[in-house]
C-alpha positions in Angstrom: 169.1 18.7 47.2 166.8 18.8 44.2 165.2 22.0 45.6 168.6 23.6 45.9 169.5 22.6 42.3 166.3 24.3 41.1 167.1 27.5 43.1 167.8 30.9 41.6 171.6 30.5 42.1 171.9 27.1 40.6 173.7 28.4 37.5 173.3 27.4 33.8 171.9 24.0 32.7 174.3 21.1 33.3 174.4 17.4 33.2 171.5 15.0 33.6 169.4 14.2 36.6 167.5 11.1 37.6 164.8 11.6 40.4 163.8 8.3 41.8 161.3 9.6 44.3 158.1 11.6 43.7 158.6 15.3 43.1 156.1 18.1 42.7 155.4 19.0 39.0 156.6 22.6 39.8 159.9 21.3 41.1 160.4 19.0 38.0 159.6 22.0 35.8 162.2 24.1 37.6 164.8 21.3 37.4 164.2 20.9 33.7 165.6 24.4 33.3 168.7 23.6 35.3 169.6 20.2 33.8 170.0 19.3 30.2 167.8 16.3 30.7 165.6 15.1 33.7 164.0 11.8 34.4 161.4 12.2 37.2 159.5 9.5 39.1 160.0 6.4 36.8 158.2 3.2 37.7 161.4 1.2 37.1 165.1 2.1 37.2 168.3 0.1 36.7 170.0 -0.6 40.0 173.6 -0.1 41.2 176.3 -1.5 39.0 173.9 -2.2 36.2 173.0 1.5 36.0 176.6 2.5 36.1 177.5 0.0 33.4 174.7 1.3 31.2 175.6 5.0 31.7 179.3 4.4 31.0 178.9 2.0 28.1 180.2 3.0 24.6 176.6 3.4 23.4 174.4 4.3 26.4 171.7 5.5 24.1 171.2 1.8 23.1 170.3 0.8 26.7 167.2 1.4 28.8 167.9 3.0 32.2 164.4 3.9 33.4 160.8 3.2 32.4 157.3 4.4 33.3 153.7 3.8 32.4 152.0 7.0 31.0 148.5 8.1 32.1 145.9 6.0 30.4 147.9 2.8 30.7 148.4 2.2 27.0 151.8 3.7 26.5 155.2 3.5 28.1 158.1 5.9 28.2 161.5 4.2 28.1 164.4 6.4 28.9 167.7 5.6 27.1 171.1 5.9 28.7 171.5 9.4 27.3 168.2 10.2 29.0 166.3 10.6 25.7 162.7 9.2 25.9 161.4 6.4 23.7 157.6 6.2 23.6 156.2 2.7 23.0 152.6 1.6 23.0 151.7 -1.8 24.6 150.6 -3.0 21.2 154.2 -2.8 20.0 155.3 -5.5 22.5 155.0 -8.6 20.5 156.9 -11.7 19.5 157.8 -15.1 21.0 157.7 -14.3 24.7 156.1 -15.9 27.7 153.0 -14.4 29.2 150.9 -11.3 28.5 152.5 -7.9 28.9 151.7 -6.5 32.3 152.7 -2.7 32.4 152.1 -2.5 36.1 155.1 -4.8 36.7 157.9 -3.1 34.8 161.4 -4.3 35.3 164.7 -3.6 33.5 167.1 -6.5 33.1 170.5 -7.3 31.6 172.0 -3.9 32.2 169.2 -2.2 30.3 169.0 -4.7 27.3 165.7 -6.2 28.3 162.3 -4.6 29.3 160.1 -7.0 31.3 156.4 -6.4 31.7 155.4 -9.1 34.2 156.5 -12.4 32.7 156.7 -10.9 29.2 160.2 -9.8 28.1 161.2 -7.7 25.1 164.7 -6.8 23.8 165.2 -3.1 24.0 167.3 -3.3 20.8 164.2 -4.6 18.9 162.1 -1.7 20.1 164.9 0.7 19.1 165.2 -1.0 15.7 161.5 -0.3 15.1 161.4 3.3 16.4 164.8 4.9 15.7 166.2 5.2 12.2 169.7 6.2 13.5 169.8 3.0 15.5 168.6 1.0 12.6 171.4 2.3 10.4 174.0 1.6 13.0 172.7 -1.9 13.6 172.8 -2.6 9.8 176.3 -1.2 9.5 177.4 -3.3 12.5 175.9 -6.4 11.0 177.7 -5.8 7.7 181.0 -5.1 9.5 180.7 -8.4 11.4 179.7 -10.4 8.4 182.3 -13.3 8.2 181.0 -14.6 4.9 182.9 -14.7 1.6 180.8 -11.9 0.2 181.3 -9.8 3.4 185.0 -10.2 3.0 184.9 -8.9 -0.6 182.7 -6.0 0.5 185.2 -5.0 3.3 188.1 -5.2 0.9 186.3 -3.1 -1.7 185.5 -0.4 0.8 189.1 -0.4 2.1 190.3 0.2 -1.5 187.8 3.0 -1.9 186.0 1.4 -4.8 182.3 1.5 -5.6 180.6 -1.5 -7.0 180.6 0.1 -10.4 184.4 0.5 -10.4 185.3 -3.1 -11.0 186.3 -3.5 -14.6 184.7 -6.5 -16.3 182.1 -7.1 -13.6 178.6 -5.5 -13.5 177.8 -3.6 -10.3 174.7 -5.8 -9.9 176.9 -8.9 -9.9 179.2 -7.4 -7.3 176.2 -6.6 -5.1 174.8 -10.1 -5.5 178.2 -11.7 -4.5 178.6 -9.4 -1.5 175.1 -10.1 -0.3 175.6 -13.9 -0.6 173.2 -14.5 -3.4 176.0 -15.9 -5.6 177.6 -18.8 -3.8 180.1 -19.8 -6.5 181.2 -16.8 -8.6 182.8 -17.6 -12.0 186.6 -17.8 -12.1 186.7 -14.9 -14.5 184.6 -12.8 -12.1 186.9 -13.6 -9.2 189.9 -12.8 -11.3 188.5 -9.4 -12.2 187.6 -8.6 -8.6 191.1 -9.6 -7.4 192.8 -7.6 -10.1 190.7 -4.5 -9.4 191.2 -4.8 -5.6 194.9 -5.6 -5.8 195.0 -9.1 -4.2 195.4 -12.7 -5.3 192.2 -14.6 -6.0 192.7 -16.9 -3.0 192.9 -13.8 -0.7 189.5 -12.4 -1.6 187.8 -14.3 1.3 190.4 -13.4 4.0 189.4 -9.8 4.7 
């Protein structure tokens, strides 16, 4: 089937292809011209329903669907759910985990959320956070959106009203920032009154958004 897809009548590049078995380099090269992205001969692949769940998730690019040890044995390629590669050296696997990383025993767990090297396990999200600025921005934005603190509520309300921190009359932008980040636990009454007036709510409603 792979040989047929690489043939002269295969048409323009389309979709993505995951080759689980070994394929000749020439075939892989030909297939790369027929598919938008190709994963060939990985050492580990998500299985069955886990693979389907990762590929159809809202953010497949945040999950690992295949992995392989590169020649030399010091670097791994981790393929994301959109088939983009993430290159990680063994030195980057660190943190509180059991055992020593064993790249010869790669497994993917938790629908692609965890990369296991023998007994050692690492969260794929932690690797993405280190390596991918776009993921880092999305993770930070998600954390802010999920912040249930008093300051987080004020920040969401301010953004809903389309106000910058410098557009709160009577309150310095630095003070607004400190409140939103939780550095000020008990803002002065006058500060809360100014925030409420600028954002169009009662003082007691500031923490409910």
